[in-house]
N, C-alpha and C positions, 0 to 999 in steps of 0.2 A: 322565465329564465332562458336566455338565449344560450345556444350550444357553445358559442366561442368563449363566453364567460364560464360556462361549465368546464370546458377543456382547460382554461387557465387555472381555475381552482383546483382541478384534479391534479395538474402538473405540480401546483404547489403543495398539495397533499401527499404526493408522491406514491408511486408504485413501481411497476416495471413496464416500460412502453418499449418500442421499437428503437428508441435512442437511449434507454436507461433513464427512467423517470423517477429521479430523486427529486424533481422540480421541473422547472422550464428547460427546454432543450434548445440549443442553438448549434448549427453546423457552421463553423467559421473556416474560411478558406476552402481549398479544394479536397484536402484530406478528410476523410470521413471520421472525423473525431466525435467522440461523445462528450457533451458539454453538460456536466451535472451542476444544477444549481438547488439552492435551499436545502442543502444537506442538513443545516442546523435546525430548519423548522422541522424536517421530516422525521429525522432519525434522533429521536430523544431518549431511547432507551438508556444510552450511556454515551460517553465521549470517545468510544472507541471507533475510529474511522474504519479500520479493517472490517470489524463486524457490520457496520452500517452498509459497506459496499457490498459485502458477501450476500446480504439478504436481498439484493436488488440487481445483481448482475449475474447472469447465469454462467458466463465463463470465468468467473472469479471465485475462488475457494478460500475460506477461512482456514488459517493454520493456527489452531488454538493452543496456546501455551499457558494462559492464565485467565483471571476474570478481566483483564485490560492489557493493552500492549501486544496485541497479536499481529500475526503476519498474514501475507496473502500469497496466493498463486493465481496467475492471470494467463490463460491460454497455455498452461503448462510451464509458464516461465516464473521464476522465483528469485529471491535475493538480488544480487547485482546484475542479474539478467533483466531486470526492470529498473528503469531510471525513474526516480521519484525526486520531485522538487518541492519546496514550500516557498511561495513567493520568489520563484526563480532561483532561490538558494538550495544548493545541495547540502543535505545532511545525512550522514551514515550513523547507524548504530555502533556502539562501542564493543557490544558483546558478540563474540564469535559463534555463540549459540542462539543468536537471534532473539534474545529477550527483549530487545529495544529497536525493532525495525524502524525506517524512517517514518512510517504512518503513525507511530506511536508518540511523535514529538509534536503533534498538532491535535487540537480537540475538535470534533465534529462541530461542536457549538460555535467554533471560531472560524468556520470555513464559509466563504462566499460562493465558491464554485470549484469543481474538479473537472479537468479536461484530460481525456484518456485517449492517446493515439496507439492504437494498436498495430504492431509490426515495425519494420524498419524505417519509418516515414518521419524521422526527426533528425536533422542535421545540425541543430543548434546546440544540443547538449552532448556531453561526453558520456559514452556507454549506454547509449539507448539501443540495447539489442533486441529485446522482444516487444518492449512496449515503453510508452512515456506517460507518467501520471504527473500531471502538473496541478498542484493544490494551490489555491488562492484564498487568502484570509480575508476577512471582511475589510471594507474601505470606508474611511470617514466620509461623512455626508454634511452638506450645507445645512444651516440652522442649528436647532439643539433638540436632542431627543436620546431615547435610550430604552433599556429594559432590565427588569430583575425576574429572575425565575428560580423556582425551587422544584426539585424532582426527588422522588423517592420510589424505591421498587423493592421487590423480594430480595432476600439474603443480604439484608441490611444496607441496601444501596441508598446513598444520600447525595446530593448535589445541590449547590447554590452557585448562582453566577449573576453577575451585574455587567452592564455595558452602557457607556456614556459616549456620544459622538456629537460634534458641533463644529461651528466655524461660519466663515463668510466665503465670498468668491475667491478670496485670495489664500487664506489659511484654514485648514481643517484639521481636526485631531479626533483620535478614537482611542479609549482606553477601556479594557475589559479585564476582568478577573473571575476565576472560578476555584471552587474546591469541590472534590468529590472523594467518596470512599465507599468500600464495600467489603461484606465479609466474604468468607468462602462460599462459593455457590454450591448447590446441591444438584446432583444428576437426577434423572428420572427415577432412580432407585432410592432417593434420599440420602445419598452418600456425598459428603463434603469432601474436601481434598484429603483430609485424614482418612476418611472411610475408602476413598478410591485407591490410596497407597496400600491400605491394609489388604484389600481384596486382591490387588496385583501381586502381593507378596504371597498370599495364599494360592494364587494360580501358578505361581513361579516366574512370573513377568517382572518381579523386582526382588531385590535381596534385602535382608534385615539390615537396619543401620539408616536407612533412607527414611524412616518414619520421622515425624516431628516429635521433638521432647515433648513431656507432658505439660510443661508450662507454656508452650506455644502452640498447642493443639487448637486453641480458640482464637488465634490472632486474626485480625482482619486480613483479607487478601490484598489489599492495596489502599493507598491514599495519594491523591494527586492534587497538586496546586499548580495553577497556571496564571500567567499575566501576559497581556499584550498591549503594546501602544504603537500608534502610528501617527505621522504627521505628513501632511501634504501642504506644499507651498506653490501655488500656481502664480509665478512671478508675472506673467502676462499670459495671453492666449496661446502663445507658442512655446512657452518654457515653464517645465514644471521640476521641482525637487521632491523627492519623496523619501521617508525615513521609516523604517520598522524595527520593532524589538519584540521577541517572543522569548518567555522564560517558563519552563516546565520543571517542576520538582515532584518526583515521585518517590514515595518511602515505602520500604518492607513489602515489596511486590512478591508473591508467593507463586512459585512455579512447580506444582505438585509432581510432574512427571520428569523432573530433572533432578540431579543431586544437590543443586545450589538454588538459593533465592536471591533476589536482588535486594541489597541493604538499602540503596537508593539509586535512582537513575535521574540525573539531572542534565537539562539540556538548554542551549541559548542559541537564538539565531538573531543575527543583526544584518539588516539590508539597508543599502543607500543607493538611490537611482537618480538619474537626470535624464529627462527627455526634452528634445528640442524638435519643433515641427517647422516644415516650410522653410528651411535654411536656403534652399536654392533649388535650381532644376535637377540636381543630382542628389538632393537630400530632403525627401519628404519627411521622414522621421528618422532622428538620431536618438539612439538609446543607450545609456551607459549604466551598468549594473555592477555594484560591488557587494559582496557578502562575506560573513564569516559565521561559521557554526561549531558548536562544541557539545560533546557528550561525555559524561563521567558515569561510570558504571562499575562499582564493586559488587560481586557476587560471592556468597559464601555459604557454608553448610552450618553456620552458626546456630541455626534453629532445629537442626537434625540430630538424631542420636550418634551419627557417625562422628561429630565433632567431640563427643564424650568417649565414644569407644576407641576411636584412633586418634585424630588430631583435628584442630579447627583450621580449615583452609579457606583461604580468601583469595579471589582472582579479581585484581583491580585493573581496569582498563580505562582509557580515555582516547577520543578521537577528535581532531580538529581539522576543519576543511575551510578553506579561504578561495575565492574565486572573483574574477573580473570578466565581464563580457561587454564588448562594444559592437553594435550592429547599426547598419545604416540602410535605409530603404529608400528607393526612388522609382518613378514610373518612367518607362521608355515604350511608347507606342501602346501595344496591349499587354505589356510586360509590367509586373511589379517585382523588382529584383531587391533582394536583401543580402548584403554581405557582411561578415564580421569576423572577430577574432575572439577567442575563448582560452581563458587560462584558470587553471584551478590546481590547488595542491591539498592533498589529504595526509595527514599524519596519524598513525595509529600505533599505540603503545600499550603494552600490557604485561604483567608479572604476577606471579604467585607468592602468596604469604602463608607461611605455617605457624600457627599459634602467635600470630601478629609479627612474625620475624620474616622479612623479605628473603626469598631464596635467591641464591647467587644468579646474578644476571646473565652471565655468559652462558649458563647451562639452562636456567629455568625461566627465562624470559619468554612468555608465550608468543608475543608478536613484539619484536625488538625494534621500536622507534622507526618504523617503516614510513618513508614518505613516497607518495605517488603523485608526480607532477605531470600534468597534461597541458600541452600548447596546441591550438587548433586553429584553423582557418575554415570557415564554411561560406557557402553562397547558396541561395534559394530563389527561384524564379516561378511566380504564379502567371499563368498565361491564359487569357481568355479568347476564345475563338468562336465568335458569334455569340448567340443567346443560349446556346445548348451545350457546348463543348468547352471544357476547361482542363488545363494541365498543371501540375506542379512538378518541378524538378529540384533536386538538391543534391549537393556534394560536400564532403568533409574530408579534411586531411587531419590526422592526429599524430602528434610526437609525444610519447609518454615514456618516462623514466621512472623506474621503481627502485629505491635504494634503502638499505638496512646496514647499520653499522656491525651486524653480527660477522659477516665477512665480505670482503669487496667483491668475491667471485659471486656472490648471490645477487648482485645488482643486475637488473634487467632494462632493456630499452626496446620500445615497440614503435613501428611506423606503420600506419594503417590508413586506407582510403575507404570511404563509405558513401553511398548515395542512393538515389532513388528515382523513379518515374511514376506519377500517380495521375490517373485520368477520371472525369466525371462527365457523363453524358446524360442529358435530360431529355428523354423522348418526348414527353409532354408534361402536363401539370400533375399527372398521376403516377409517372414511372421514370425511374433513374437508374442507369448502370454506373458502376464504379468499381475501380480496381488499380492495382499497381504492382510493381515489382522493385526490389530493392536489396541492398547489402547493408548491414550494420556490424559493428564491431564492439567488443569490450575486452579489456585486458584482464588477467588474473588479478584477484584481490589478495591483499597480504595475508589472509588466513590460508588460501589456497596455495601460496608460494612458500610461507615462512613459518605456519604455525607449529608450535612445540607444546606437547603436553606436559602436565605437571611432573610427570616421571622422566622428562628429559627426551622423550621420543619424538623424532621429526615427523608431523602429520603432513605438513606442506611438502610441494613438490617445486622446486625452484627452477625446473626446465620447462615449465608448462608454456604453451603458445596461447596467444589471444584467441577469442572465440569469435567466428565469423558466421553470420546468419544471412543465407540467401533465400529470400521469401517472396512468394507471390500471393496476392489477395485479390478476390473478386467478389462482387456482390451485386444485389438487386433490391431496389425500394419500390413498393407499388401499394397504391391505395385503390380500393373498390368502395367509393362512397364513404361509409362510416367505418370500414374496415381497413386496417393497414398491415402489411407485412413487410419485413425486411430480412434478408438472408445473406449471410457472408461465409465464404470458405476461404482457409488458408492453407498454404503448404510451406513448411519452413525446412531448409537443409542446413544444418549447423555443422560446419567443420571445426573440429578441435573442441567440441563441447567439453566442458569440465565436469566430470563425474567422480563420485566418491567410491573407492574400492575397498570394501572391508575385509576382503581377503588378504590384503598385504599388511605385514606387521608395521611398516613405516611408508613415509611418502606415498600416502593413500590417495592423493588426487591425481587423476591422469586424463589426457585428452583422448576423446573418442568422436567419431562421426555419427551424428544422430539425425533422425528425421521427426518432426511433429507436424500433424496436420489436424484440422477440425472445422467444424461448422457451428454456426450460431444462428438462430432464427428468432425473431421478436416482433411484437406488434401490438395493436390494440383494437377494440371494437367498441363503439358508442352505441349501446343498446337503446337508450332513451335519453332525454334531456338530463336525467338525474342518475343514470346507471351506465358505468363504463367497466370494461373487462381489458385486462393486460395479460400478455403471455411473453415467456421467453424460454429458450431451450439451448444448450450447448453440449458439444461432445468434442473431445480431444483424443488423440492416440499418439503415442511416442514409442519409437523403437531406436536401439542402438544399431549401427550398421554391422557391428561385430561386438562379441562379448569383451568385457574387461579382462585385464590379465589375470589368468587363473580362474576364471569363471565360465559359466556355460549360457546363461540367459541373456537375451537382447532386450528384455523389458526395460524401458526408461522409467527411473523413479520420479515421483511427484508429478503424475499426470492423472489428475482427479477423473472420476467417472462422469457419466452423463447427468446432467442437472436440468431441472425444470423449475420454473417459477410461474404460478398462476395467481392472479390477483383481480379483485372486484372492489371498486368504490361506489358508494351510493351517497348522493347529497341531495336530501330531500329540501333543503334550504341552503341559502349562502352561507350560513353561520354553522351548519353542522356538516360533518363529514364522517362517514362509517366505511371502515376498510377491512378487507380480509386478504390474507395471502397463503397460498400453499407452496411450501418450498420442499422439494423431493430430490433425491439422488439415488442412482442405481448403485448396486454392490460395487465396492472397490476390490475387484478381483484380478485385475491385470497389473501385478505388483513385481517390484523388483526384490524378491525375497533374499537373494544372495547379499543385498546390501541393507537388510533390516526391515523392509517393508513387509505388511501382512495384510491378509484379506479383512476388508471392513464392510459389514452389512449395509443394506439399503435403508433409507430413511424417508420419512415425509412428516413435516411438522406444519401446523396451522398457527398463523398469528393474526390478532385481531387489535384494531385500534379504533378509537373514536375521538374526534376533536370538536369542540364547540367554542365559539367566539361570542363575547358578551361585550356589547357597546364598542366594538371595534378595537378595543386596547386590552381586553382581558381574554386570554385563551387558555383552556382547560383541556387537557388530553388525559386519556386512560387507555391502557392496552394491556395485552397479555401475549406473551410469546410461548410457543410450544404448548399450545392450549390443553393437549392431551398427555402431557408430562412424558414424552417418549425418552427412551435411552438410546442415545446414538453418538456417532463421532464424524467429524468431518476432515480430521487431519491424520496422516499416517505417521510411520515411525523410521523414516529414512536416517541411516546412521551418520550422515553428515552432521546431524544434531547429537549432542551428548544427552541421552535419555536414560531413565531407570531402566535396567535390563536384568533379567533373571536367567534361569536355565533355560527357558523356553523362548519367549519373545520379549520385546520392549513393552512398556506400560503405554496403552492407549488411553488418552484423556477423554472421558466423556463430556459432551456438551451440557450447558445448564438445562434443568428441568423446567418445570412451569414458572414462568417469571411474570409477575404482576407489576406494573408500574403506573405512575401518574405524574403529571407535570402541570404546573400553574405558572403562567407567564403574564406580566404586566408590562405594556409598552407605554412609554411617555414621549 
């Protein structure tokens, strides 16, 4: 067996390498992107993209909310501080409590690749403050083929999916569908969601009334159905039209450490694109993209005792986003210049219902029909200077208006410039330096500006300024024969960062200047032709320049502790892969306690997986996560989210205990 073949198979099998080894890695362009491939083949435990990424990226932390549809923190950035697109389409969650983050509207089994650009180094998209996460779904292929798979695991997890793709050199199509469901998972103590709530009430971290009613105590935790269709028409070698449609329908998703559960969560993404190549000296590639996305999300206490003790409350929300982007690229000497225009509009609307009756709009509309419209111009220049040195420069101008019919005085307008300079220098075949400086911007979102609680209290603050990120990144990549190492350091100064102030009775969001900095180191070692080791380590720290109004602490919330990942893969034959991972994190004790965070203990969990291929078209995998059935948490209790709270702290949600799973896949 050759080493090159082994490396390729290892990448497809996935672990953590210097570039994030969910699969093969590519660095495209001059920016030090992480190109993640083969997510669908590597992460088979569930369809939750957030969980798959958190197991493989040291500076990414899972924010656990349920058995599925979880959120992420990357480099200390979360929510709208991260730009997330699916097939170049923006999709936002409708829930102000982050029950349906953007990553929850695509399945890991439908993903072709994920490209992550950390830092302010993206001018093509609106709101890329701390990082850009671009998710690409599967593409149609010529010929005819497909696959069928079944998956089962602990806590009643079941999944089935099928995919068919085909076509010729002109027309290609892809159709896929899946269904999955799972019961309430149990933590390392053997407690399901019901048991965790009961213990939280006993500790004083939750109050009575938040328990599930007896007839709902054994409910499944979620059920999710998805459909995806794609069509490509290669008119000729220089012109292509592409169409994509994705539909996700989730029902009865339980969120145990919040007062409500999602009755359903339905989303839809429609994309249409046209690409033309070689139109002339000043148009090497012309790309036009149009998209629309929508999410419906009613959440309710209907399954909880509070619905009987007080009243049944439902919070119905929906959001719709549309966008158009036109960009043109051309070569000029040693420059590749890309210029374009970008437009998008997001509408977000939500209101409260009491015992099935809508509460008055003027007073009890949580988010009142808010439109966020962005118009932008951008330009980017890739410059190659000899064989070793390259640069990338980018600039963007945004004109953004945010309007709500609540009152005309609430409307806001923002004009912002952003840009960056990035460089890469290849010393020789074994060493490369890279780094850049840049500024990125994001405007306040409708929750931060206009949100009202069900009591009619104003949580939002319509005087907020946009957030500006001034950041510097620097890194080194080096190989020593079969050993590789890559290290990166970043320092981010955020002006007018938007933080939640729990000490204020109303208008809880406010601007504050903060700093976030950190380091991550990763790499791999090929010990033998059959044995490979991988490692990754990350540490971030965040501080406010001054305390929030009425508070004393400068600790910045949602800055996860040091995290490390160690992995080993053994391939005795080309058809058999054995993997083991250790994922560990230090204690989370640098917390913003005035705004609801609390100390969390350190943890270390071991995950195992084996994959065997038969006759090149049948693949069987079996694995176990959290081998030693540890009790631990990965996400904190920042009061920006509405969580179950008692006389002491808010309820921390434990991660799943020992989870055993298997998958059988047939390709044709």
